[in-house]
C-alpha positions in Angstrom: 2.9 -18.5 -6.0 -0.6 -17.0 -6.2 -3.7 -19.0 -5.3 -6.3 -16.5 -6.5 -6.9 -18.1 -9.9 -7.5 -21.6 -8.3 -9.6 -20.0 -5.6 -11.6 -18.2 -8.2 -12.2 -21.4 -10.1 -13.5 -23.0 -6.9 -15.8 -20.1 -6.2 -17.2 -20.2 -9.8 -17.6 -24.0 -9.6 -19.3 -23.7 -6.3 -21.6 -21.0 -7.7 -22.6 -23.3 -10.6 -23.2 -26.2 -8.2 -25.2 -24.0 -5.8 -27.4 -22.8 -8.7 -28.4 -26.3 -9.6 -29.2 -27.2 -6.0 -30.1 -24.1 -4.0 -31.8 -21.6 -6.4 -31.2 -18.0 -7.2 -30.4 -16.7 -3.7 -27.4 -18.9 -3.2 -26.2 -18.2 -6.8 -26.5 -14.5 -6.2 -24.5 -14.7 -3.0 -21.8 -16.7 -4.8 -21.8 -14.3 -7.7 -21.3 -11.4 -5.3 -18.3 -13.3 -3.8 -16.8 -13.7 -7.3 -17.4 -10.0 -8.0 -15.6 -9.0 -4.8 -12.7 -11.2 -5.8 -12.5 -9.6 -9.2 -12.7 -6.0 -8.1 -9.5 -4.0 -8.3 -8.1 -3.7 -4.7 -6.2 -0.5 -5.6 -6.8 2.9 -4.2 -6.0 5.9 -6.5 -5.3 9.5 -5.5 -4.0 12.5 -7.3 -1.1 14.7 -5.9 0.4 17.9 -7.1 3.9 17.7 -8.5 5.9 15.9 -11.1 6.0 12.0 -10.9 9.8 12.1 -10.1 9.2 14.5 -7.1 6.2 12.4 -5.8 8.3 9.3 -6.1 11.0 10.7 -3.9 8.5 11.6 -1.3 6.8 8.3 -1.6 10.1 6.4 -1.1 10.8 8.4 2.0 7.3 7.7 3.4 7.5 4.0 2.7 10.9 3.7 4.4 9.6 5.7 7.4 6.6 3.4 7.7 9.0 0.5 8.1 8.9 -1.1 4.6 12.0 -2.1 2.6 12.0 -0.9 -1.0 12.8 -3.9 -3.3 12.0 -2.7 -6.8 11.1 0.4 -8.8 12.5 3.8 -9.8 11.2 7.2 -10.8 11.7 6.4 -14.5 9.6 3.2 -14.2 6.9 5.0 -12.2 6.7 2.0 -9.9 7.7 1.2 -6.4 7.4 -2.2 -4.6 8.2 -2.6 -1.0 7.9 -5.3 1.7 7.4 -5.2 5.4 9.4 -7.2 7.8 8.5 -10.9 8.0 6.3 -11.4 11.1 4.8 -14.4 12.9 1.6 -15.7 11.4 -1.5 -16.8 13.3 -0.5 -20.5 13.5 2.8 -21.7 15.0 5.5 -21.8 12.4 3.6 -19.7 10.0 4.7 -16.2 8.8 3.2 -13.2 7.0 4.5 -10.2 5.2 2.8 -7.2 3.6 3.7 -6.1 0.0 3.1 -2.6 -1.3 2.8 -2.0 -5.0 2.6 1.6 -6.1 2.3 3.0 -9.6 2.8 6.6 -10.4 1.5 8.2 -13.6 1.6 11.8 -14.9 -1.7 13.6 -14.9 -2.9 17.0 -15.9 -2.9 18.4 -12.3 0.2 16.5 -11.2 0.7 12.8 -10.5 -1.8 9.9 -10.0 -0.7 7.4 -7.3 -2.2 4.0 -7.4 -1.6 1.8 -4.3 -2.2 -2.0 -3.9 -1.5 -3.9 -0.7 -1.2 -7.6 -0.4 -0.8 -10.0 2.5 1.7 -12.8 1.8 1.2 -15.8 4.1 3.3 -18.9 4.5 1.5 -21.7 6.4 4.6 -23.5 7.6 7.7 -21.4 7.0 10.0 -23.7 8.9 9.3 -26.9 6.9 7.8 -25.6 3.6 9.7 -22.4 2.9 8.7 -20.8 -0.4 5.1 -22.0 -0.4 3.4 -18.7 0.2 -0.1 -17.4 -0.7 -0.6 -13.8 -1.7 -4.0 -12.3 -0.9 -4.8 -8.7 -2.1 -6.2 -6.6 0.7 -9.3 -4.6 0.0 -9.0 -0.8 0.2 -8.7 0.1 3.9 -6.6 1.8 6.6 -3.2 0.7 5.2 -3.9 2.3 1.8 -5.3 5.4 3.4 -2.4 5.8 5.9 0.2 5.6 3.2 -1.6 8.1 1.0 -2.3 10.5 3.9 1.4 10.3 4.9 2.4 11.0 1.3 0.2 14.1 1.3 1.7 15.4 4.5 5.3 14.7 3.1 4.5 16.6 -0.1 3.0 19.5 1.8 6.0 19.7 4.1 8.4 19.7 1.1 6.4 22.5 -0.5 6.6 24.7 2.6 10.5 24.3 2.8 
């Protein structure tokens, strides 16, 4: 269950309320918050090689990084993987990372588009299945996966 649309409605409603009470500065800050929420959290990078070959390397890298592949194939040009379920910040809570990768053919090879989301469950012992998915902004997890994929492809090329 995703909470982004409801959260987005709350932010927009708050921005409208703040505009009426606080003036332009508050509305601008709220508008920037909405804009950050709407930005695409994906990181895109090009790699040499056919999508099928890049997919094979990507799958190997994802497994080596400790994720479990749950969906996707070279023909689909998609891969979805999950991390192990870990303990959350609060007692009884849990969290898990989800990788969603899309591969598309490009002139110079393959374009790889990576999204990472943090799935949190507030009370996994009593309310299993009530999780919230939060897209993570581009950062070290995206970059580590892409850098490792680049190394894997370079190693395959040298074999």
